[in-house]
C-alpha positions in Angstrom: -7.7 286.8 -27.2 -11.4 286.4 -27.9 -11.7 284.2 -24.9 -10.1 286.9 -22.7 -12.4 289.6 -24.0 -15.5 287.4 -23.3 -14.3 286.8 -19.7 -13.6 290.6 -19.2 -17.1 291.4 -20.6 -18.7 288.9 -18.3 -17.0 290.3 -15.2 -18.0 293.9 -16.2 -21.6 292.8 -16.6 -21.6 291.1 -13.2 -20.2 294.2 -11.5 -22.8 296.3 -13.2 -25.5 294.1 -11.8 -24.2 293.9 -8.2 -23.1 297.5 -7.8 -26.7 298.8 -7.1 -27.1 296.0 -4.5 -23.9 297.1 -2.7 -25.1 300.8 -2.9 -28.5 299.9 -1.6 -27.1 297.9 1.3 -24.6 300.6 2.2 -27.4 303.2 2.1 -29.7 301.0 4.3 -26.9 300.5 6.8 -26.2 304.2 6.9 -29.8 305.0 7.4 -30.0 302.4 10.2 -27.0 303.9 11.9 -28.5 307.4 11.7 -31.8 306.2 13.1 -30.0 304.5 16.0 -28.1 307.7 16.7 -31.1 310.0 16.5 -33.6 307.7 18.3 -35.1 309.7 21.2 -34.4 308.6 24.7 -37.4 307.3 26.7 -38.3 308.8 30.1 -36.9 305.7 31.8 -33.6 306.1 29.8 -33.2 309.6 31.0 -34.0 308.7 34.6 -31.5 305.9 34.6 -28.8 308.1 33.2 -29.6 310.8 35.7 -29.5 308.3 38.6 -26.2 306.9 37.5 -24.7 310.4 37.6 -26.2 311.2 41.0 -25.1 307.9 42.6 -21.6 308.2 41.1 -21.2 311.7 42.6 -22.5 310.4 46.0 -19.9 307.7 45.9 -17.1 310.1 45.1 -18.4 312.4 48.0 -18.0 309.4 50.4 -14.5 308.7 49.2 -13.6 312.3 49.7 -15.0 312.4 53.2 -13.8 308.9 54.2 -10.9 307.8 51.9 -10.7 304.3 53.6 -14.2 303.5 52.3 -12.9 303.2 48.8 -10.9 300.1 49.9 -14.0 298.6 51.6 -16.2 299.0 48.5 -13.5 297.8 46.1 -13.1 294.6 48.1 -16.8 294.0 48.6 -19.0 291.6 46.7 -21.3 294.5 45.8 -22.6 297.9 46.9 -25.6 300.1 46.6 -25.9 303.9 46.6 -29.1 305.8 47.3 -29.9 309.6 47.1 -32.5 310.4 49.8 -34.7 313.4 50.4 -36.4 313.5 53.7 -38.9 316.0 55.1 -40.5 316.9 58.4 -43.7 318.9 59.0 -44.9 319.1 62.5 -45.1 315.6 64.0 -45.1 313.9 60.7 -42.2 313.1 58.5 -41.2 311.0 55.6 -38.8 310.6 52.7 -38.1 309.0 49.4 -35.2 308.3 47.2 -33.7 306.2 44.4 -30.5 304.3 44.0 -28.6 301.5 42.3 -27.2 298.2 43.5 -24.1 296.8 41.8 -22.8 293.3 41.7 -19.1 293.8 41.3 -18.5 290.2 40.2 -21.0 290.2 37.3 -21.4 293.9 36.7 -25.1 293.5 37.1 -27.0 296.8 37.9 -30.3 296.9 39.7 -32.3 300.1 40.1 -34.0 300.5 43.4 -36.2 302.8 45.5 -36.4 303.8 49.1 -39.2 305.2 51.2 -39.7 306.0 54.9 -42.4 307.2 57.2 -41.6 308.5 60.7 -43.0 310.5 63.5 -41.0 313.3 65.1 -41.1 317.0 65.8 -39.4 319.2 63.2 -39.7 321.2 60.1 -37.6 321.2 57.0 -36.0 319.1 54.3 -32.9 317.0 54.6 -30.8 315.6 51.8 -28.5 312.6 52.5 -26.8 309.8 50.6 -26.9 306.2 51.8 -24.2 303.7 50.7 -24.4 300.0 51.5 -21.5 297.6 51.4 -22.2 293.9 50.9 -19.6 291.4 52.1 -21.0 288.3 50.4 -23.4 287.1 47.7 -26.2 286.1 50.1 -26.5 289.5 51.6 -26.5 291.2 48.2 -29.0 288.8 46.6 -31.4 289.1 49.6 -31.3 292.9 49.4 -32.2 293.0 45.7 -34.8 290.2 45.7 -36.6 290.5 49.0 -35.9 294.2 49.7 -34.9 295.3 53.2 -36.2 297.6 56.0 -33.9 299.2 58.5 -35.3 298.5 62.0 -32.8 300.6 63.8 -30.4 298.0 64.9 -26.9 299.0 64.0 -23.4 298.6 65.4 -20.5 301.0 64.6 -18.0 299.1 62.4 -14.7 298.3 64.1 -11.4 297.5 62.5 -10.7 293.8 61.8 -8.1 291.6 60.2 -9.7 291.6 56.8 -10.7 295.2 56.1 -8.6 296.9 58.7 -10.1 300.3 59.3 -11.7 300.4 55.8 -15.2 300.2 57.2 -14.6 302.9 59.8 -17.5 305.4 59.8 -20.0 302.8 58.7 -22.5 300.7 60.7 -23.2 297.0 60.4 -26.9 296.8 60.0 -27.2 293.1 59.1 -25.0 290.1 58.6 -22.6 290.8 55.8 -24.1 294.3 55.3 -22.8 297.8 56.3 -24.2 301.2 55.8 -22.8 304.7 55.5 -25.0 307.8 55.7 -23.6 311.1 54.4 -25.5 314.4 55.0 -24.6 317.9 53.8 -22.8 318.2 57.1 -20.7 315.1 56.7 -20.6 311.5 57.7 -23.4 310.7 60.1 -22.4 309.6 63.6 -25.9 308.0 64.1 -28.2 306.6 61.4 -31.5 308.4 61.0 -33.2 306.1 58.5 -35.2 303.9 60.9 -38.3 302.5 59.2 -36.8 303.1 55.8 -37.6 300.4 53.2 -35.4 299.6 50.2 -36.9 297.7 47.3 -36.6 297.1 43.5 -37.8 299.9 41.2 -40.1 298.0 38.8 -40.3 301.0 36.4 -36.6 301.4 35.8 -36.0 297.6 35.8 -38.7 296.9 33.2 -36.2 294.9 31.1 -34.3 293.4 34.0 -35.3 290.0 35.4 -34.6 290.0 39.1 -34.0 286.4 40.3 
């Protein structure tokens, strides 16, 4: 009996000593969780979130206007979506935009920019979305590492034995790479992005190593 009482007393003493440690650990974890939840987003975080929303909406708009494009993108190695704003004032014009390139095999996301300078008569602002489809790894990797400039060479995509008519409405602009351009009026019959350069956004990819 005495032995049992001694063991019980020892256990109670041990619990009394360790209880504050558990409480402190739980409180620290709770504080850490609250800090993580309430930590303010950086400017880059907000821009990335906004860009994800805009490019997702642009993709849905393409699917709505050209349902077959969903199949082409789902079967592609990767894709990229850009939201572009172009302007014209007199004989000078230009534009800018941002977008995301997605490797569908790894899930890798690369934020990118686009910029253009052109000469032409006009006045106004035009909004358009540009969607790229990459048929293979080489085309995708070249796009996100070296960047790419549209020189104006494009061939309207035709049906084939692999994609059928999935790429209808797009233009093949390079080997293994197709482009859709969607304006407020609908799917563009001719591409109007000659001279546009697409390149990695170093600010939004500050923690991303592009190889």
